[in-house]
C-alpha positions as CSV (number, residue, x, y, z in Angstrom):
1,M,127.9,58.2,-61.3
2,A,129.9,61.2,-62.4
3,S,131.0,63.7,-59.7
4,S,129.1,66.9,-60.3
5,A,131.9,69.1,-59.3
6,D,134.4,67.3,-61.7
7,V,132.0,67.5,-64.7
8,S,132.0,70.1,-67.7
9,V,129.6,69.9,-70.4
10,A,130.1,71.9,-73.6
11,L,127.1,72.9,-75.8
12,V,126.6,75.0,-78.9
13,A,123.3,76.7,-80.0
14,G,123.3,79.1,-83.0
15,E,119.8,80.2,-83.2
16,V,116.7,81.1,-80.8
17,S,115.2,77.7,-81.3
18,G,118.4,75.9,-80.2
19,D,118.9,78.3,-77.3
20,M,115.2,77.2,-76.1
21,L,115.8,73.6,-76.7
22,A,119.2,73.4,-74.9
23,A,117.7,75.5,-72.0
24,R,115.2,72.8,-71.3
25,L,118.0,70.1,-71.5
26,L,120.1,72.1,-69.1
27,A,117.1,72.4,-66.7
28,G,117.3,68.6,-66.7
29,L,121.1,68.2,-66.3
30,R,121.2,70.8,-63.5
31,Q,119.2,68.4,-61.3
32,Q,121.6,65.6,-62.0
33,L,124.8,67.8,-62.0
34,P,124.2,70.9,-59.8
35,E,127.7,71.9,-59.6
36,A,128.9,71.0,-63.3
37,R,130.4,73.6,-65.6
38,F,128.3,74.2,-68.5
39,H,129.9,76.4,-71.3
40,G,130.2,76.9,-75.1
41,I,127.9,79.1,-77.3
42,G,124.4,79.9,-76.4
43,G,121.8,82.5,-75.8
44,P,119.9,84.1,-73.0
45,R,117.6,81.0,-72.1
46,M,120.6,79.0,-71.6
47,A,122.2,81.7,-69.4
48,E,119.2,81.5,-67.1
49,Q,120.2,77.8,-66.4
50,G,123.7,78.9,-65.4
51,F,125.4,78.4,-69.0
52,V,128.4,80.5,-69.6
53,S,128.7,81.6,-73.2
54,D,132.2,81.9,-74.4
55,L,131.0,83.8,-77.4
56,P,127.6,85.6,-78.2
57,M,125.2,83.4,-80.0
58,D,124.4,85.9,-82.6
59,K,127.9,85.6,-84.0
60,L,126.6,82.4,-85.5
61,T,123.2,83.4,-86.5
62,V,122.7,83.0,-90.3
63,R,119.5,83.1,-92.2
64,G,118.9,81.3,-95.5
65,L,121.2,79.1,-97.7
66,L,122.9,82.0,-99.4
67,A,123.5,84.2,-96.4
68,V,126.1,81.8,-95.0
69,I,128.6,82.4,-98.1
70,P,129.9,85.7,-97.4
71,R,130.3,84.6,-93.6
72,Y,131.8,81.3,-94.1
73,R,135.4,82.1,-93.2
74,E,134.4,84.0,-90.1
75,I,132.0,81.1,-89.0
76,K,134.7,78.5,-89.8
77,A,137.2,80.4,-87.7
78,I,134.8,80.3,-84.7
79,Q,134.3,76.6,-85.1
80,N,138.2,75.9,-85.3
81,A,138.8,78.2,-82.2
82,L,136.1,76.3,-80.1
83,R,137.4,72.9,-81.5
84,D,141.0,73.7,-80.2
85,R,139.7,75.0,-76.9
86,L,137.7,71.7,-76.3
87,L,140.4,69.5,-77.3
88,A,142.8,71.3,-74.9
89,D,140.1,70.9,-72.1
90,P,137.9,68.1,-73.0
91,P,134.3,68.1,-71.7
92,A,132.6,65.1,-70.5
93,V,130.3,65.5,-73.4
94,F,129.6,67.9,-76.2
95,I,125.9,68.8,-77.2
96,G,125.2,70.3,-80.4
97,A,121.7,72.0,-80.2
98,D,120.2,71.9,-83.6
99,Y,122.4,74.3,-86.0
100,P,123.6,71.2,-87.8
101,G,125.8,73.0,-90.5
102,F,128.2,74.1,-87.7
103,N,127.7,71.5,-85.1
104,L,128.0,68.3,-87.1
105,G,131.4,69.4,-88.4
106,L,132.5,70.2,-84.8
107,E,131.1,66.9,-83.5
108,M,132.9,64.9,-86.0
109,Q,136.3,66.4,-85.0
110,L,135.5,66.1,-81.4
111,K,134.2,62.5,-81.6
112,Q,137.3,61.4,-83.5
113,A,139.3,62.8,-80.7
114,G,137.3,60.7,-78.1
115,I,134.8,63.1,-76.9
116,P,131.4,61.9,-76.7
117,T,129.0,63.9,-78.9
118,V,125.2,64.4,-78.6
119,H,123.0,66.1,-81.2
120,F,119.8,67.5,-80.0
121,V,117.2,67.5,-82.6
122,S,117.8,65.5,-86.0
123,P,118.4,67.5,-89.1
124,Q,115.5,66.9,-91.5
125,I,117.0,64.2,-93.4
126,W,113.6,62.6,-93.9
127,A,112.7,65.7,-95.7
128,W,115.9,66.6,-97.8
129,R,119.4,66.0,-97.9
130,G,119.2,62.4,-96.9
131,G,122.8,61.8,-97.5
132,R,123.7,63.7,-94.5
133,I,123.1,60.6,-92.7
134,K,126.8,59.4,-93.5
135,K,128.1,62.5,-91.8
136,I,125.8,62.0,-88.8
137,I,127.1,58.4,-88.3
138,K,130.7,59.7,-88.2
139,S,129.9,62.8,-85.9
140,V,127.2,61.8,-83.4
141,S,127.5,59.4,-80.4
142,H,123.8,59.8,-79.6
143,M,121.0,61.4,-81.3
144,L,118.1,63.1,-79.4
145,V,114.9,63.3,-81.6
146,I,111.8,65.1,-81.2
147,F,109.6,63.2,-83.6
148,P,108.6,59.6,-83.0
149,F,109.2,58.6,-86.7
150,E,112.7,59.6,-86.4
151,E,113.8,56.8,-84.0
152,E,113.6,54.1,-86.8
153,I,115.7,56.0,-89.2
154,Y,118.6,56.3,-86.8
155,R,118.2,52.8,-85.6
156,K,118.5,51.4,-89.0
157,A,121.6,53.6,-89.6
158,G,123.2,52.2,-86.3
159,V,123.1,55.6,-84.6
160,P,122.2,55.5,-80.9
161,V,118.9,57.4,-80.5
162,T,116.3,58.5,-77.9
163,Y,113.0,60.0,-78.5
164,I,112.4,62.6,-76.0
165,G,109.1,64.2,-77.2
166,H,108.7,67.6,-78.6
167,P,109.1,70.5,-75.9
168,L,106.3,72.5,-77.5
169,A,104.0,69.6,-76.6
170,E,104.7,70.3,-72.9
171,V,104.5,74.1,-73.1
172,I,101.0,74.2,-75.0
173,P,97.9,73.1,-73.3
174,V,96.1,70.0,-74.6
175,Q,92.9,71.9,-74.2
176,P,93.5,75.6,-75.3
177,D,91.5,78.4,-73.8
178,Q,90.4,80.7,-76.6
179,A,88.2,82.9,-74.4
180,A,91.2,83.5,-72.0
181,A,93.5,84.4,-74.8
182,R,91.1,86.8,-76.2
183,I,90.8,88.4,-72.9
184,R,94.7,88.8,-72.9
185,L,94.7,90.5,-76.2
186,G,91.6,92.7,-75.6
187,L,89.7,91.0,-78.3
188,P,85.8,90.6,-78.2
189,Q,84.6,87.1,-77.6
190,D,81.9,87.5,-80.4
191,V,84.1,88.1,-83.4
192,R,85.9,85.9,-85.8
193,V,89.6,86.2,-85.7
194,V,92.3,85.3,-88.2
195,T,95.9,85.3,-87.0
196,V,98.4,86.0,-89.5
197,M,102.1,84.7,-88.9
198,P,104.5,85.9,-91.4
199,G,107.5,84.5,-89.5
200,S,110.1,86.1,-87.3
201,R,113.1,86.1,-89.6
202,M,113.3,89.3,-91.8
203,G,114.7,87.1,-94.6
204,E,111.4,85.1,-94.7
205,L,109.0,87.9,-93.8
206,K,110.0,90.1,-96.7
207,Y,108.8,87.4,-99.2
208,I,105.8,86.2,-97.5
209,S,104.4,89.4,-96.1
210,A,103.1,90.9,-99.3
211,P,100.9,87.9,-100.1
212,F,99.7,87.8,-96.5
213,V,98.7,91.4,-96.6
214,G,97.0,90.9,-99.8
215,A,95.0,87.9,-98.5
216,V,94.1,90.0,-95.4
217,K,92.6,92.6,-97.7
218,L,90.6,90.3,-99.7
219,L,89.2,88.4,-96.5
220,A,88.3,91.9,-95.1
221,E,86.3,92.7,-98.3
222,R,84.3,89.4,-97.8
223,D,83.6,90.0,-94.0
224,P,84.4,93.5,-92.8
225,G,83.7,92.1,-89.3
226,L,86.9,90.0,-89.2
227,R,89.6,90.8,-86.9
228,F,93.3,90.1,-87.6
229,V,96.1,89.5,-85.2
230,V,99.6,89.6,-86.2
231,P,102.3,88.8,-83.8
232,M,105.6,90.5,-84.5
233,A,109.1,89.4,-83.4
234,G,110.7,92.9,-83.2
235,E,110.6,96.6,-84.2
236,R,112.0,95.9,-87.6
237,Q,109.5,93.4,-88.5
238,R,106.6,95.5,-87.1
239,A,108.0,98.6,-89.3
240,Y,108.1,96.4,-92.3
241,F,104.7,94.8,-92.0
242,S,103.2,98.2,-91.0
243,E,104.5,99.8,-94.4
244,L,102.8,97.0,-96.3
245,V,99.4,97.5,-94.4
246,A,99.5,101.2,-95.1
247,A,100.4,100.8,-98.8
248,A,97.5,98.3,-99.3
249,G,95.0,100.9,-97.9
250,L,94.0,98.8,-94.9
251,Q,93.7,101.6,-92.4
252,D,90.1,100.6,-91.8
253,V,90.6,96.9,-91.4
254,K,90.9,95.7,-87.7
255,I,94.5,94.5,-87.6
256,D,96.2,94.3,-84.3
257,L,100.0,94.1,-84.5
258,V,101.1,92.7,-81.2
259,D,104.7,92.3,-79.8
260,G,105.5,88.8,-79.5
261,Q,102.7,86.7,-77.7
262,S,102.5,84.4,-80.7
263,H,101.1,81.6,-78.7
264,T,98.4,83.8,-77.4
265,A,97.6,85.0,-80.8
266,I,97.2,81.5,-82.0
267,E,95.0,80.5,-79.1
268,A,92.8,83.4,-79.7
269,A,92.2,82.6,-83.4
270,D,89.5,80.9,-85.4
271,A,91.9,80.2,-88.2
272,V,95.6,80.9,-88.9
273,L,97.5,81.9,-91.9
274,V,101.0,81.0,-91.3
275,A,104.5,80.7,-93.0
276,S,106.1,77.2,-93.0
277,G,108.1,76.4,-90.0
278,T,107.9,75.4,-86.4
279,A,104.9,77.9,-86.1
280,T,102.9,75.3,-88.1
281,L,103.4,72.7,-85.3
282,E,102.4,75.4,-82.7
283,V,99.1,75.9,-84.6
284,A,98.4,72.2,-84.6
285,L,99.0,71.9,-81.0
286,Y,96.6,74.6,-80.4
287,K,94.0,72.6,-82.5
288,K,93.4,75.4,-85.0
289,P,92.5,75.3,-88.7
290,M,95.4,76.8,-90.8
291,V,96.8,77.5,-94.3
292,V,100.6,77.1,-94.7
293,A,102.6,79.1,-97.0
294,Y,106.2,79.2,-98.1
295,K,108.0,81.8,-100.2
296,V,111.7,82.7,-100.5
297,M,113.9,84.5,-103.1
298,A,113.8,83.1,-106.6
299,L,117.4,81.8,-106.7
300,E,117.0,80.0,-103.4
301,W,113.8,78.4,-104.5
302,L,115.6,77.1,-107.7
303,I,118.1,75.5,-105.3
304,I,115.8,73.8,-103.0
305,K,112.7,73.0,-104.9
306,N,113.9,69.6,-106.2
307,M,115.7,68.6,-103.1
308,G,112.6,67.4,-101.0
309,Y,111.7,63.7,-100.5
310,Q,108.2,64.1,-99.7
311,P,105.1,66.2,-100.7
312,W,104.6,68.1,-97.7
313,I,106.4,71.1,-96.0
314,G,104.2,71.8,-93.1
315,L,105.0,69.9,-89.9
316,P,101.4,68.9,-89.3
317,N,101.1,67.4,-92.7
318,I,104.5,65.5,-92.4
319,L,103.4,64.0,-89.1
320,A,99.9,63.0,-90.4
321,R,101.7,61.8,-93.6
322,E,98.9,63.5,-95.7
323,F,97.4,67.0,-96.4
324,V,95.3,67.6,-93.5
325,V,95.8,71.4,-94.0
326,P,96.5,73.2,-97.3
327,E,100.0,74.5,-98.5
328,F,100.8,77.1,-101.1
329,L,104.5,77.3,-102.1
330,Q,106.4,80.1,-103.8
331,G,104.3,81.2,-107.0
332,A,101.2,79.4,-105.7
333,A,101.2,81.5,-102.6
334,T,99.0,84.4,-104.3
335,P,96.8,86.5,-102.2
336,Q,93.8,85.1,-103.8
337,A,94.6,81.5,-103.2
338,L,95.7,82.2,-99.6
339,A,92.4,84.2,-98.9
340,D,90.3,81.4,-100.6
341,A,91.9,78.7,-98.5
342,T,91.8,80.7,-95.2
343,W,87.9,81.5,-96.0
344,Q,87.4,77.7,-96.3
345,Q,89.1,77.0,-93.1
346,L,87.2,79.6,-91.3
347,N,83.7,78.3,-92.5
348,D,84.0,74.6,-92.7
349,A,82.7,73.5,-89.3
350,P,83.0,69.8,-90.0
351,N,86.7,70.1,-91.0
352,R,87.4,72.2,-87.7
353,L,86.1,69.3,-85.7
354,R,88.3,66.7,-87.7
355,L,91.3,68.8,-87.3
356,V,90.7,69.1,-83.4
357,E,90.6,65.3,-83.3
358,R,93.7,64.7,-85.4
359,F,95.7,67.4,-83.7
360,T,94.7,66.3,-80.3
361,A,96.2,62.7,-81.2
362,M,99.2,64.4,-82.5
363,H,99.7,66.4,-79.3
364,H,99.5,63.2,-77.3
365,S,102.0,61.6,-79.5
366,L,104.6,64.3,-79.1
367,L,104.1,64.7,-75.2
368,R,107.0,63.5,-73.0
369,N,109.1,65.1,-70.2
370,S,111.8,66.3,-72.7
371,A,113.9,67.9,-70.0
372,A,114.0,64.5,-68.0
373,E,114.3,62.2,-70.9
374,S,117.1,64.3,-72.6
375,A,119.1,64.8,-69.4
376,A,118.9,61.0,-68.7
377,A,120.2,60.3,-72.1
378,V,123.2,62.7,-71.7
379,M,123.8,61.3,-68.2
380,R,124.2,57.8,-69.8
381,I,126.8,59.1,-72.1
382,I,128.7,60.9,-69.4
383,E,128.7,57.8,-67.3
384,Q,129.9,55.7,-70.2
385,G,132.8,58.1,-70.5
386,K,133.5,57.2,-74.1
387,P,131.7,57.5,-77.5
388,S,129.1,55.0,-78.3
């Protein structure tokens, strides 16, 4: 067993999601290594676990395929400086929390120098860019995966792998409490609620918000009694969405823009209109009918539209291996199409029951003690003292 006082562990998270994942791992590791030094690049959640960030996480945060181009030299310089620091003072293990564009390149150089590397959350090689597995083989000593089907992919490729479960499955209750959520949001119990989730990133929100607002208008015309809840990630997002609501003439529609509280907003809903991403899994774990939409700038769509390997983009559909909920991509994500599909999700009672059954089974398949499982895998790497 490694001596806690003698151990340093380096981690890098480049986005909010990675910060949250790494914080759970750190919580597990702290129990095993209470005096170890945890450092690198991370965010506030990691700091709560005693992590010391050598650089603010927002120095790495980039949104979208094209946004990285003007910042490439800056980000590459950060990667090189961190590599040199870690080579001069090698940690017992390096952990890359998601953010594969940055972390895999750094992991490759560290692994070649004899530093064990763990990558936490597989890049979606099962969805697109499958050729990245070659780089992963060269870069990663051990992969921690959060979806059960990913284990076989890495075993076949010869990459040591541990399935740790999805952290969201631990956070979200197996049996949601819609009534309590409505009380927290000040919503009546006897109205129908549609939660609208255009995303937290301004880059995605700017493209999907207009059709979402258009869908809200059409739904309100069909049923003026509907209530709409829209969780907002920040002031910029709120201001932008509010402008669209005002321009659409929806002053008389009951729309509640709430600060954060996305889980409560989902739990309170009868149906959810959601931008593609992790939020689709959150909606599934809350056992809610949903409509998934995805829209980006035209040039980015041209780049990515033919890169996918499977017909689904929503995580519930990917996990189910079929279209259990409808998806609308790019030009198909019109206000009319989204409103019609959301109306169907609101009013199809047998479908609601089927989804509760499917999503409950999905929840159980993802439920593990992810902090303990991930920490145990990292401890095994530390004790081996060399790359796998």
